[in-house]
C-alpha angles and dihedrals in degrees: 000000000000121000117255120244106254132197132188123234086261091061096253118141113238120220113211124212131200119328113257099187147340136221139177096281104025153351133246122227137191118247109223094198095045114038093178091064141051135199126233110204120191116229087227131018109275122230117283091251089060090052093052089048093053092047090052094048092049090051097043105041108164117244112273092005091139088075092054107038149356089263117188109267104182132003117237119218128201119242097351145003107291091020122126113312110252104166148322142240121242139173116289113242112211130189097009125120134202111280095234090066088064101050094041106089098214095046092041090062088056105035100028103026096167098043117120131178090276087060090054093049091051090049089053088049091052091048091055089047093053092048089046093056093043093051091047089069092045102257129122130206091226101180097056109178142141093266103055095060123075127192133198116238087210106056106358090250111167128212131186119227133184089048090164088077095055123118102247125196110210123187095280102357143065122218104207128222105232100185136067146157115246094222090061096038119106121244094254092058098039111129094006131122113249093212110124093356117136109210124215131224088247092057089049086050089067093052092048091050090054092050091049090047090054090054099046096040097044099252098322115141114227093229097043112097144110113302114211096192133080126294133012118316110205118188090246089057093044090053093049090051094045092239100162102188096204099042129109091255096046093110090055088051090052092246131124128177120256120278094260113044145125110256116244088231087070088081126073118271090251093057091044089054092051093052091047089053095045093053100034121120093241094050094100089059105036095034134244131261114281129227092264092057091049091047094054094045093046090049090055091048091050091053092050097057123116137180125254113249091220100043118023093199088066114089123179141159114283092230089073117090094218142019108275092201091057090045092053090045089053097044103032102023092233121132108199096178131033140154114277125251094036089275104112121197123228137061117352099201142029131223128169127178138163091245089072090066100025095108092047089049093048089051091050092053091049091048093051088058102049120187100257122197117238125207118256110261109258117246118248111276108252116237118260120226118271093228136049120253113274097252091049092045091052090052088052092048091053091051092050093047092051089048092053091048088052089052094050093045091048095051092048093048091049095050092045090051090053094046092047093050100043106026127007123000089201096054091042091051091054090057098037100053099052091038092053093045091051090047095051096045091045090049093054091047090047094050093047092048092049091046095055098035109119099196101080093049093044092048093046093049091050092044090052090050090047092049093052092044091052091048088051091049091049090049091049092047090049092049089049093052091047089050092053091048092050091045093051092045095050093042092051093048091050090044092055093046091050093047087051092051090047092052092047090048088051090054096055098083095048090045093050092048089048090050092049089054090049090052091052092045090052103044090132094052091050092047089051092050091049091049093050092047089056091058103085121198087218092063097051137071108233121185111253094002107108127184094269090056091044088054090050090052089054091052087057092049094255106132110135141035088263091058091049092056094043105040130060102254092188090073089068112093111248095031116107130163096290098050093040091053090049093050094046089047089055091049092052091048089053090049089056088067093060117113120189115228107203089191093067115084124201107311119257091241094053093046092049091044087057091048091048089049094055094040087053090051090046093050091046092051091047089049092050091049091049089047089055094045097047097066088042088067092058092038092053090051092048091048091050092048091046094049089051091052092047090047091052089048092051092048091050091048091051092049089048092055091048093049092050091047094048090049089070113103095230142349118305096257091052093048093046091049091051093047098042108102119226118262094254092058087065111115090236091060091048090048090049092055092047088051090048091054091047092047091050090054093047091048091054092049091050092050093053093043092055092050092058097038096098122032113233114244111203118201121188117233117247092245090055092051092053093043115094110236112246121245112276098021122142115251123230116284139188117248108235098195140030109272146169124237114217134194093245137018094269135094092233094057120110118270115247100181143347113241123206123222112264093035113141108228134183109232110211102171142007129206129170092338091312116119126207111219134181111250134197114304090022095287118144125224140170125249122203128246090254092063097068131049117255115268 
């Protein structure tokens, strides 16, 4: 196709030089007369709207824009000045390379051989700066993708290209960006046409976040991971469903990062928060972080980077306890960064012996057996006297004497009461009165003696003190036992952990030597791997594998023939059976070109990588050992201090028990004997005496009641009726009261019969107020003076 005749807006005809490159909509040519600029010529004339956009951009170039982007300088017209717009001139960008060649590990070794992670962080920082300045004048990149940014291998300088696709805000008009790459498109625009769509800074914030993620995570896409649900999860679908594979909610979203990946926690908390916000489900509503926020966070990250002690090419944030690149090399066998030229810097050999940690180990064993304080042995308890002091014993004796007197008085009174009620009131009274008097007076003396007796109060007070002291001693002993159990448990746990670390440390040297032997034995395998790693997919034409698919492979960490043969290509979206077969066939064809060179030993880079790996393990183990010993120092001091406090507490408790015991007036048997009441002071004995009195009264009442129950009917015998009463005899009389007839005219005589009031009796004799009457059956008995009314 012949080149069109082009004129500038000033009417000058423009001569084109050789073609530099070609894309889907145009080609870029060298300008022989202006080596600082190039011309982009569209394959077909663009729409009129695009022409007006280019004319406005050329006339309103922002100040200093040449440092940011290949901004249109002058519009080119076909056939004549003012004719149809057919292209534009722009600054020539020299020495810069597409940004995807930097974050792809295999291509980085070739195109950016000295770049480490600090270089990628600086590139991300420069990207944020470029976007920040462009947004400050109201314009958006719009079509953010891995092809329209170039980066300098020398100083990480970033330039934007394809500026004619930018979204440009004119004075009263917006020229839209009508193209875009799905993997950089926010969820709310996925699957939509960009025609007539005015994009927002928040939507561009999503695209910028994806670009920065690519740089920081070595080509990984934030929405590319392992889907644990049903069906195929393409990156576009994952973006639309907000399935951020590295986020804190990734597991709930059925997503996990790829097997080999840099953890999100490698970044600073501020950057982690920005990525979470940029990819969160509510981000379209609340907005995403802008370029200024990213710039500040990346600047803080760049300042925090430090070099790995084992491998200087490894840079990582200082808040991490260990180098993440060494860890991935140790666990996954992948070296993301290494010195160029196959001549790695750093240590050349590895040695590991117990002597290197012997002092630390000895310290740990000493700390695990802290110098615990023990309580001073208590002195033997002095013997207490077998007897109470004289003044206390005299008080006890007075109480006992009064108690005996109470017993005697109570017994006499009870017996007298029974006698009076059942036999003779006179005799009973002789016992009851003195017994009651003795009981009352002895009770008063007993009560007064008990009231003013000091022994019970003194003993109760000392027993309470002794009880509290014994409780305190038991509590202190229990606390001491628990302290010993906790001490032994924690010490045993730490001891097992330390022994495990020591054993692992001791295995390092044998493992290193075994790995060295394995390297020597597998020289051919290592040479083959190195050969296959050097065959980049990017550099080869593979049937059916276009650039978009190659970029997708890079996002999944498949960059070389080695990766194709090692990884599962089918997991990459867009690769079915046919394309996978073609890719594997290409890798195997590459492998056929390998020739083993027996004269070449293990490469210096691989040997030093092995040394670095084991040095990292060694440093990690030592760090872990130091991390375990460090808290033991404080723990040992605290245990020593706590044991001293417990010993003091135990000593105080023992002394309190001794003081309370020595405060007793005499030995326990003597005190118990003095305080033990006599058996007759038992309530049951007192209750028995009361019952005896009550029973005596009841017995007397029953006896009297039975004597008056049936009136005595006296019938004179026939002989007595016929007999003439002698002169001077007493006539028959009616008994006015209940009475008892006795054998003789005395109150102590036995009772013959109880007589009821109203009985008609024959009186046969009278003596001293006593009357002799005829009883039932003809017997005679005497009735007392109280039975008859006075004459």
